[in-house]
C-alpha positions in Angstrom: 57.3 -5.6 25.8 59.7 -8.5 24.1 63.3 -7.6 23.8 63.3 -9.8 20.7 63.0 -7.1 17.7 61.7 -10.0 15.5 58.8 -10.8 17.9 58.1 -7.3 18.0 57.9 -6.8 14.1 55.7 -10.0 14.1 53.4 -8.6 16.8 53.2 -5.3 14.4 52.4 -7.3 11.4 49.6 -9.1 13.0 47.8 -6.0 14.2 48.4 -4.5 10.8 46.9 -7.3 9.0 43.9 -7.6 11.4 41.9 -4.8 10.0 42.2 -6.2 6.6 41.0 -9.9 7.8 38.0 -7.9 9.0 37.7 -6.0 5.8 37.7 -9.2 3.9 35.0 -10.5 6.0 32.7 -7.8 6.0 33.2 -7.4 2.4 32.2 -11.2 2.0 29.2 -10.6 4.3 28.2 -7.8 2.0 28.5 -9.7 -1.2 26.4 -12.9 0.2 23.9 -10.4 1.2 23.3 -8.9 -2.3 23.1 -12.1 -4.1 20.1 -11.8 -6.4 19.4 -15.4 -6.2 19.2 -15.2 -2.0 17.3 -12.2 -2.0 14.8 -13.6 -4.4 14.7 -16.7 -2.6 13.6 -14.9 0.5 11.1 -12.8 -1.2 9.5 -16.0 -2.3 9.4 -17.3 1.2 8.1 -13.8 2.4 5.1 -14.5 -0.1 4.5 -17.7 1.3 4.2 -16.7 4.7 1.3 -15.3 6.8 0.8 -11.5 6.6 1.4 -8.6 3.8 4.6 -9.8 2.0 5.2 -5.8 1.1 5.1 -5.2 4.6 7.8 -2.6 5.1 6.9 -0.1 2.6 5.4 3.2 4.3 1.8 2.2 3.4 2.1 -1.2 5.4 3.9 0.4 8.2 1.7 3.6 9.1 -0.2 3.7 12.2 0.4 2.1 15.7 1.3 -1.2 16.9 4.7 -2.6 18.0 5.5 -4.3 14.8 4.8 -1.4 12.6 7.2 0.6 15.0 9.9 -1.7 14.9 9.5 -1.8 11.2 9.6 2.3 11.1 12.7 2.1 13.2 14.3 -0.5 11.2 13.8 1.0 8.1 16.2 3.9 9.1 19.0 1.4 9.8 18.6 -1.2 7.1 20.2 -0.5 3.8 17.3 0.5 1.0 19.2 -1.3 -1.4 17.8 -5.0 -1.7 19.4 -7.3 0.4 18.9 -10.7 2.4 19.4 -9.2 5.9 16.5 -6.5 5.0 14.0 -9.4 3.6 14.6 -11.5 6.7 14.1 -9.0 9.2 11.2 -7.5 7.4 9.6 -11.2 7.0 9.9 -11.6 10.9 8.0 -8.3 11.3 5.3 -9.3 8.7 4.5 -12.8 10.5 4.3 -10.9 13.7 2.1 -8.2 12.5 -0.1 -11.0 10.8 -0.3 -13.0 14.2 -1.5 -9.5 16.2 -4.2 -8.9 13.5 -5.5 -12.7 13.6 -5.8 -12.4 17.1 -7.7 -9.4 16.8 -5.2 -6.7 17.9 -4.8 -3.7 15.3 -8.6 -4.2 14.4 -11.4 -2.2 15.5 -15.2 -2.9 16.2 -17.0 -0.5 14.0 -17.6 -1.8 10.2 -16.8 0.8 7.7 -16.0 0.9 4.0 -13.2 2.4 3.1 -12.5 4.3 -0.5 -9.3 5.1 -2.0 -8.9 7.4 -4.8 -6.0 8.4 -7.5 -5.9 10.0 -10.7 -4.3 8.2 -13.5 -0.9 9.5 -15.0 -1.6 12.7 -13.0 2.1 13.1 -12.0 3.4 12.9 -15.7 0.6 15.5 -16.9 1.6 17.8 -13.8 5.3 18.3 -14.5 5.1 19.9 -17.9 1.6 21.5 -17.2 3.2 23.7 -14.2 2.1 24.8 -11.0 -1.1 26.9 -11.9 -2.4 24.4 -14.2 -2.0 21.5 -11.3 -3.6 23.6 -8.7 -6.5 24.5 -10.7 -7.0 20.9 -11.7 -6.7 19.7 -8.0 -9.3 22.3 -7.0 -11.6 21.1 -9.7 -11.1 17.5 -8.8 -11.6 17.8 -5.2 -15.2 19.7 -6.0 -16.1 17.2 -8.2 -15.0 14.0 -6.0 -15.3 15.3 -2.2 -19.0 16.7 -2.7 -20.3 13.4 -3.7 -18.8 11.7 -0.9 -19.9 14.1 1.9 -23.7 14.4 0.2 -23.8 10.6 1.0 -22.4 10.4 4.1 -18.8 9.7 3.9 -15.8 11.3 5.8 -12.9 12.3 3.9 -10.1 11.0 6.1 -7.3 12.6 4.1 -6.4 14.0 1.1 -3.3 12.2 -0.7 -1.8 14.4 -3.2 -4.1 13.7 -6.4 -6.6 11.3 -4.3 -8.2 10.9 -0.9 -8.9 8.2 1.3 -12.8 8.4 2.9 -14.8 6.4 4.8 -18.6 5.5 4.7 -21.0 3.8 7.1 -22.4 1.3 4.6 -20.7 0.1 1.1 -24.0 1.1 -0.5 -23.4 4.7 0.4 -19.6 4.3 -0.9 -20.3 2.9 -4.4 -23.3 5.5 -4.8 -20.8 8.1 -3.9 -18.1 6.7 -6.1 -20.0 6.7 -9.2 -21.4 10.1 -8.7 -17.9 11.4 -8.1 -16.9 9.6 -11.8 -19.6 11.3 -13.3 -18.6 14.8 -12.0 -15.2 14.3 -12.8 -15.9 13.6 -16.7 -16.7 17.5 -16.7 -13.3 18.4 -15.5 -10.8 19.4 -18.0 -8.1 21.6 -17.3 -5.4 22.8 -20.5 -7.0 20.0 -22.5 -6.2 17.2 -19.9 -9.2 15.2 -18.8 -8.7 13.2 -15.4 -9.3 9.5 -14.8 -9.8 8.1 -11.4 -9.0 4.7 -10.4 -11.0 3.5 -7.0 -10.6 1.0 -4.6 -13.2 0.0 -2.1 -13.1 -2.4 0.9 -15.2 -3.3 3.8 -13.8 -4.0 7.2 -13.1 -3.0 10.7 -10.1 -0.6 11.2 -9.2 1.0 14.2 -9.9 4.6 14.5 -7.0 6.5 15.9 -8.1 10.3 16.4 -9.1 11.4 13.0 -7.4 8.6 11.1 -8.2 4.9 10.3 -5.8 2.4 10.3 -5.0 -1.4 9.7 -5.0 -4.2 7.5 -8.4 -3.2 6.1 -7.1 0.2 5.3 -4.2 -1.3 3.5 -6.5 -3.6 1.5 -8.5 -1.0 0.2 -5.3 1.0 -1.1 -4.2 -2.4 -2.9 -7.5 -2.6 -4.4 -7.1 1.0 -5.7 -3.8 0.1 -7.3 -5.5 -2.7 -9.0 -7.6 -0.1 -10.6 -5.2 0.4 -13.7 -6.0 3.0 -16.0 -9.0 4.0 -14.4 -11.4 1.2 -13.1 -13.4 0.7 -9.6 -12.4 -2.2 -7.6 -14.0 -3.7 -4.6 -13.6 -6.7 -2.6 -16.0 -9.4 -1.9 -16.5 -8.4 1.5 -18.0 -4.9 0.3 -20.2 -7.0 -2.3 -21.3 -9.0 0.4 -22.1 -6.1 2.9 -24.6 -4.7 0.3 -28.1 -4.2 0.7 -30.1 -6.4 -1.9 -31.0 -4.9 -5.0 -28.2 -1.8 -4.5 -26.2 -2.5 -7.7 -29.4 -2.9 -9.8 -30.4 0.6 -8.4 -27.5 2.2 -9.1 -27.3 0.6 -12.8 -24.2 -0.9 -11.5 -22.6 -4.2 -12.8 -20.0 -6.3 -11.5 -17.0 -8.5 -13.1 -14.6 -10.8 -11.3 -10.9 -9.6 -11.6 -8.3 -12.2 -12.6 -4.8 -11.3 -12.9 -2.5 -12.0 -15.6 -1.3 -15.6 -16.3 2.2 -15.8 -14.6 1.5 -12.6 -12.9 2.1 -12.6 -8.9 -0.8 -12.6 -6.6 -1.5 -9.1 -5.3 0.6 -8.3 -1.9 -1.4 -7.1 1.0 -4.8 -8.9 -0.1 -5.8 -12.3 1.4 -5.8 -15.2 -0.9 -9.6 -16.0 -0.2 -10.7 -12.6 -0.8 -12.6 -11.7 -4.1 -11.7 -8.6 -6.1 -14.1 -7.2 -8.6 -14.3 -4.7 -11.1 -17.5 -2.1 -10.8 -18.9 -0.6 -14.2 -21.8 1.5 -14.9 -24.1 -0.4 -17.2 -24.8 0.5 -20.6 -28.2 1.9 -21.9 
């Protein structure tokens, strides 16, 4: 301890100012981390990197695998608000997961066709409709949608609120089931509400873990469904290429290539070389 009061006062002043300097540094780092231009620049970089640029959301991080496990843990610690550090961390994990899948890890060996369904506008209808009407609708929808799935050899993997995930041993059965479900759903009405269903179909080799199916092909099927808009049936080129000759003609189904709107970004989670098609029943 110094005998000089001036030195003691100077030391105390430095000690008091040190936390303030630290706060300033942290504040500066925080402001840089949240700069919109930097965040958008990193997101553009992620879109150019291998893998799913949306990696980090619950859909893309579900299931086993080191990259997914770390992403789930990181999600608990990373701020959910947009930030440069978040984009950099998830970008690294995105590339890691893509490399694992390119080398065959994260995929299975059995080819199946994956189907995702979702009701259009269900959430906005169910809130004012109330619990009783909502439950009645979901029961009617389950009968309309799940019966054709099971009858055609499909398996309902899980129910997702107002939709389902199902797998089929062949794309032919999957497409047959989807349009049979659409036909049955057209008869459903609760309190004046007629549900419409969008559907995504993709054929690949996901991994079966217990009763669930996981992997990049599951993500692609889910992204296909998201592109279904207000009630379309969307299928990947992998599904169409796996069909038996004549299946679409027998079912009376026509196909039309899907094209994204001008200036719209490419759909995340879908390989750039994978074709996307819209399926519709042909008119009489």
